C-alpha positions as CSV (number, residue, x, y, z in Angstrom):
1,M,82.1,-154.1,63.3
2,Q,83.9,-154.4,60.0
3,P,85.5,-157.7,59.2
4,P,89.6,-157.6,59.6
5,L,91.4,-156.6,56.4
6,P,93.5,-159.3,55.0
7,S,97.2,-159.3,55.8
8,I,98.7,-157.0,53.4
9,V,102.4,-157.3,51.6
10,S,103.1,-153.8,50.4
11,R,104.0,-153.3,46.9
12,F,104.9,-150.7,44.3
13,D,103.3,-150.9,40.8
14,N,105.6,-148.7,38.8
15,H,103.2,-149.5,35.6
16,V,100.0,-150.5,35.1
17,H,97.0,-149.1,33.0
18,F,93.2,-148.1,34.2
19,Y,90.5,-147.5,31.8
20,T,87.0,-148.0,31.3
21,S,84.4,-149.2,28.6
22,A,83.7,-145.6,28.3
23,D,87.7,-145.1,27.3
24,L,87.5,-147.9,24.9
25,Q,84.4,-146.8,22.8
26,R,86.5,-143.7,22.0
27,V,88.8,-145.8,19.9
28,S,86.3,-148.7,19.1
29,G,86.5,-149.6,15.2
30,S,89.6,-147.6,14.8
31,L,92.1,-150.3,15.6
32,P,93.4,-153.4,13.5
33,Y,92.7,-155.7,16.4
34,R,90.4,-156.8,19.1
35,L,89.9,-154.1,21.8
36,P,91.3,-155.4,25.5
37,A,88.7,-155.7,28.2
38,P,88.2,-152.9,30.4
39,H,90.7,-152.5,33.6
40,P,89.0,-150.2,36.2
41,L,91.0,-149.2,39.2
42,T,88.5,-150.3,41.8
43,A,88.4,-154.0,40.5
44,Y,92.4,-153.8,40.5
45,L,92.6,-152.7,44.0
46,D,89.8,-154.9,45.3
47,R,91.6,-158.0,43.8
48,L,95.0,-157.2,45.2
49,I,93.6,-156.2,48.6
50,D,91.7,-159.6,48.9
51,A,94.8,-161.4,47.8
52,G,97.0,-159.3,50.5
53,M,99.2,-157.9,47.7
54,L,98.1,-154.1,47.8
55,P,100.7,-151.7,46.4
56,A,101.2,-148.6,48.3
57,V,102.3,-146.7,45.3
58,I,100.6,-147.0,41.8
59,N,101.8,-145.5,38.5
60,N,98.8,-145.3,35.9
61,V,100.6,-145.0,32.7
62,H,99.4,-143.6,29.4
63,L,97.7,-146.4,27.4
64,S,99.2,-146.1,23.8
65,I,95.7,-147.2,22.2
66,L,94.1,-144.1,23.7
67,P,94.0,-140.6,22.0
68,D,95.0,-139.0,25.3
69,S,95.4,-139.5,29.2
70,H,91.9,-138.6,30.2
71,N,91.8,-142.0,31.7
72,V,94.6,-141.2,33.9
73,F,93.1,-138.0,35.4
74,A,89.9,-139.9,36.1
75,S,91.6,-142.6,37.9
76,F,92.9,-139.9,40.4
77,D,89.2,-138.8,41.0
78,E,88.0,-142.5,41.2
79,L,90.8,-143.1,44.0
80,K,89.6,-140.0,45.8
81,A,86.1,-141.2,45.8
82,L,87.1,-144.7,47.0
83,K,88.9,-143.3,49.8
84,A,86.2,-140.9,51.0
85,A,83.7,-143.9,50.9
86,D,86.0,-146.5,52.7
87,P,89.2,-144.7,54.0
88,R,90.1,-147.8,56.1
89,R,90.2,-150.0,53.0
90,Y,91.7,-147.6,50.4
91,G,93.3,-145.1,52.3
92,G,97.0,-146.4,52.2
93,V,97.1,-146.2,48.5
94,R,98.9,-143.4,46.9
95,L,98.3,-143.0,42.9
96,V,100.4,-141.2,40.6
97,G,100.3,-140.7,36.8
98,T,102.1,-140.8,33.5
99,I,100.4,-138.9,30.8
100,K,100.9,-138.8,26.9
101,A,104.1,-137.0,26.0
102,H,103.4,-135.1,23.0
103,P,104.2,-131.6,22.9
104,V,100.7,-130.3,22.1
105,Y,99.3,-132.6,24.9
106,A,101.4,-132.3,27.6
107,T,100.8,-128.7,28.5
108,R,102.2,-126.7,31.5
109,E,98.5,-127.1,32.9
110,R,98.5,-131.1,32.8
111,L,101.9,-131.3,34.0
112,A,101.1,-129.2,36.9
113,H,98.6,-131.8,38.3
114,P,100.3,-132.7,41.7
115,Q,99.9,-136.6,40.8
116,V,101.4,-136.5,37.3
117,I,105.1,-137.7,37.6
118,G,106.0,-137.9,34.0
119,A,105.1,-138.3,30.2
120,R,105.3,-141.4,28.1
121,I,107.0,-141.6,24.4
122,V,105.3,-144.7,22.7
123,L,107.1,-146.2,19.5
124,H,106.4,-149.8,20.1
125,D,108.3,-151.6,17.0
126,A,109.6,-148.4,15.4
127,P,113.1,-149.1,13.7
128,P,115.9,-146.9,14.8
129,E,116.2,-145.5,11.4
130,S,112.8,-143.8,12.0
131,I,114.3,-141.8,14.9
132,H,115.8,-139.2,12.5
133,G,118.2,-136.8,14.2
134,T,115.8,-134.0,15.2
135,R,112.5,-136.0,15.7
136,F,112.5,-135.6,19.5
137,C,114.4,-132.3,19.5
138,T,112.3,-130.0,17.9
139,A,111.6,-126.6,19.2
140,Q,108.2,-128.0,20.3
141,W,109.9,-130.9,22.0
142,L,112.5,-128.9,23.6
143,A,109.7,-126.8,24.9
144,F,108.1,-129.7,26.5
145,Y,111.0,-131.1,28.3
146,A,111.5,-127.4,29.6
147,R,107.9,-127.7,31.2
148,L,108.9,-130.9,33.1
149,L,109.0,-130.2,36.9
150,P,112.1,-131.2,38.6
151,H,110.2,-134.4,40.0
152,Q,108.8,-135.6,36.4
153,H,110.6,-137.7,33.8
154,V,110.2,-138.8,30.3
155,H,109.1,-142.5,29.8
156,I,110.4,-144.1,26.8
157,Y,108.8,-147.3,25.2
158,A,110.3,-148.9,22.0
159,K,110.6,-152.8,21.6
160,E,114.5,-152.0,20.0
161,A,117.0,-151.3,22.3
162,A,118.7,-149.2,19.4
163,T,115.4,-147.2,18.7
164,T,115.5,-146.2,22.5
165,L,119.0,-144.9,22.2
166,C,118.2,-142.9,19.2
167,V,115.4,-141.2,21.4
168,L,117.6,-141.0,24.7
169,R,120.4,-139.1,22.8
170,Q,117.7,-136.4,21.4
171,V,116.6,-135.8,25.0
172,P,118.5,-133.3,26.9
173,Q,120.8,-134.5,29.4
174,A,119.3,-132.9,32.6
175,V,115.9,-134.6,32.0
176,R,115.1,-137.7,33.9
177,V,114.2,-140.5,31.8
178,I,112.7,-144.1,32.4
179,I,113.0,-146.7,30.1
180,D,110.1,-149.3,29.8
181,H,110.4,-153.3,30.0
182,L,114.2,-153.3,30.8
183,G,115.3,-151.8,27.4
184,S,114.5,-154.4,25.2
185,C,111.7,-156.5,24.1
186,H,113.8,-159.1,22.5
187,G,115.1,-161.4,25.0
188,E,116.0,-164.0,22.3
189,R,118.9,-161.6,21.3
190,G,120.4,-161.9,24.7
191,A,121.7,-159.4,27.1
192,T,124.9,-158.7,25.3
193,E,123.3,-157.4,22.1
194,P,125.4,-154.4,21.1
195,A,122.9,-152.0,20.9
196,Y,121.4,-153.1,24.2
197,L,125.0,-152.5,25.9
198,A,125.0,-149.4,24.0
199,L,122.0,-148.2,25.4
200,L,123.2,-149.3,29.2
201,A,126.3,-147.4,28.7
202,E,124.7,-144.2,27.5
203,A,122.3,-144.4,30.7
204,R,125.4,-144.7,32.9
205,R,127.0,-141.6,31.3
206,R,124.1,-139.6,31.6
207,G,123.3,-140.8,35.2
208,T,119.6,-139.6,35.1
209,V,118.3,-143.0,33.5
210,W,116.3,-145.8,35.2
211,F,115.1,-149.1,33.8
212,K,111.6,-150.3,34.6
213,G,110.2,-153.9,35.0
214,P,108.2,-155.9,34.9
215,G,110.4,-158.0,32.5
216,Y,107.9,-160.3,30.9
217,R,107.7,-158.3,27.9
218,T,111.6,-158.9,27.5
219,S,111.0,-162.7,28.2
220,V,108.4,-164.7,29.9
221,N,111.2,-166.9,31.3
222,P,112.2,-165.3,34.6
223,H,115.9,-166.5,34.2
224,T,116.0,-164.9,30.9
225,A,114.7,-161.7,32.0
226,A,116.9,-161.8,35.0
227,Q,120.0,-161.7,32.6
228,F,118.9,-158.2,31.7
229,V,118.3,-157.1,34.9
230,T,121.7,-158.3,35.9
231,Q,123.2,-156.3,33.1
232,I,121.5,-153.4,34.2
233,V,122.6,-153.5,37.8
234,R,126.1,-154.1,36.9
235,T,126.5,-151.3,34.1
236,V,124.1,-148.7,35.6
237,G,123.4,-149.6,39.2
238,A,120.7,-151.4,41.2
239,D,119.5,-147.8,42.2
240,R,118.5,-147.2,38.7
241,L,116.0,-150.2,38.6
242,L,112.4,-150.0,39.0
243,L,111.6,-153.7,38.9
244,Q,108.3,-154.0,40.4
245,A,105.3,-153.6,38.4
246,S,102.5,-155.5,37.0
247,D,102.2,-154.1,33.5
248,A,98.2,-155.2,34.0
249,P,96.1,-156.0,32.1
250,H,98.7,-157.8,30.1
251,V,97.7,-156.7,26.6
252,G,99.4,-158.1,23.6
253,G,101.5,-161.5,23.0
254,D,104.9,-163.1,23.2
255,D,106.8,-163.8,20.1
256,N,105.0,-167.3,19.7
257,G,101.8,-165.4,19.6
258,V,100.6,-166.5,23.1
259,P,98.8,-163.7,24.5
260,Y,100.4,-162.3,28.0
261,A,96.7,-162.8,29.6
262,H,97.0,-166.6,29.2
263,G,100.1,-166.4,31.4
264,F,99.7,-163.6,33.6
265,D,97.3,-161.8,35.9
266,V,98.0,-158.8,38.2
267,T,99.2,-161.2,41.3
268,S,101.3,-163.4,39.0
269,A,102.9,-160.8,37.6
270,F,104.3,-159.6,40.7
271,E,105.1,-163.2,41.4
272,F,107.1,-163.3,38.0
273,V,109.1,-160.2,39.0
274,D,109.9,-161.8,42.5
275,A,111.1,-164.7,40.6
276,V,113.1,-162.6,38.1
277,A,114.6,-160.8,41.6
278,R,115.6,-164.0,43.0
279,H,117.7,-165.0,39.9
280,V,119.5,-161.7,40.0
281,C,120.2,-162.1,43.7
282,E,122.0,-165.5,42.8
283,A,124.1,-163.6,40.3
284,T,124.9,-160.4,42.1
285,R,124.2,-161.5,45.7
286,L,122.2,-158.2,46.2
287,P,119.3,-158.8,48.4
288,V,115.9,-159.3,46.9
289,S,114.4,-156.8,48.8
290,Q,117.1,-154.1,47.5
291,L,116.4,-155.5,44.0
292,L,112.7,-154.9,44.2
293,R,112.4,-151.7,46.1
294,G,115.9,-150.5,46.3
295,A,115.1,-147.3,44.0
296,C,111.6,-146.4,45.8
């Protein structure tokens, strides 16, 4: 007789990265910093299942240090094998993926994979002036946007709200857009930064823009991160919020140089999101459950 599974709390992980040592070997020696440790799907699932926090839906997002999204497609096969080997343990997991958003890479064939839900533009700390008027609306980019299927989106990551706004204004209005890390990685500027308010206003005007957590890259203080979420809820709407995410394996560090991995693991990241939701609940009176899963 199989042992009983632990009591499971259903979660959504809207942003996580799975990759192996083989994936990292492809970029070994080419980066100006130490490589992160491997973060395979199986180990992630086993840890969450044993902790009783298994996400029902997981979005494996393109990892910026990798040249392509081979690891995303490989994770689909890995979960398929897990389900075949132990359907009782892994059968309830749904895995989707967000691939690299480059016009040459995001081909019609790759986008046609039934588990691919979008493609990610990664800009890190690029200043807004680097996003000139046609960078993301050339003929190649317009052809890429046209290849997106109705359920797919463009995923934008930039630390600066002003940079994200410049990109957003170049994306055709009919395209669904998800904006990373609540739209700002500068919690010290506050949720009333003019560029941030302008980004939210543009998102409201378009009506096809969502903002994604978990929020610790905005601020490791849940109360500060909650101020940004509250601004999103009040300006764009709670139905445009994808708060539940782990962003595991927590690569990089905060403004003080403290590695995120020192303060977060996959379970504590969900606890952080819960704390953010409770603060937003106090400010908006919206139920925590709606804030966490209202858009799912």
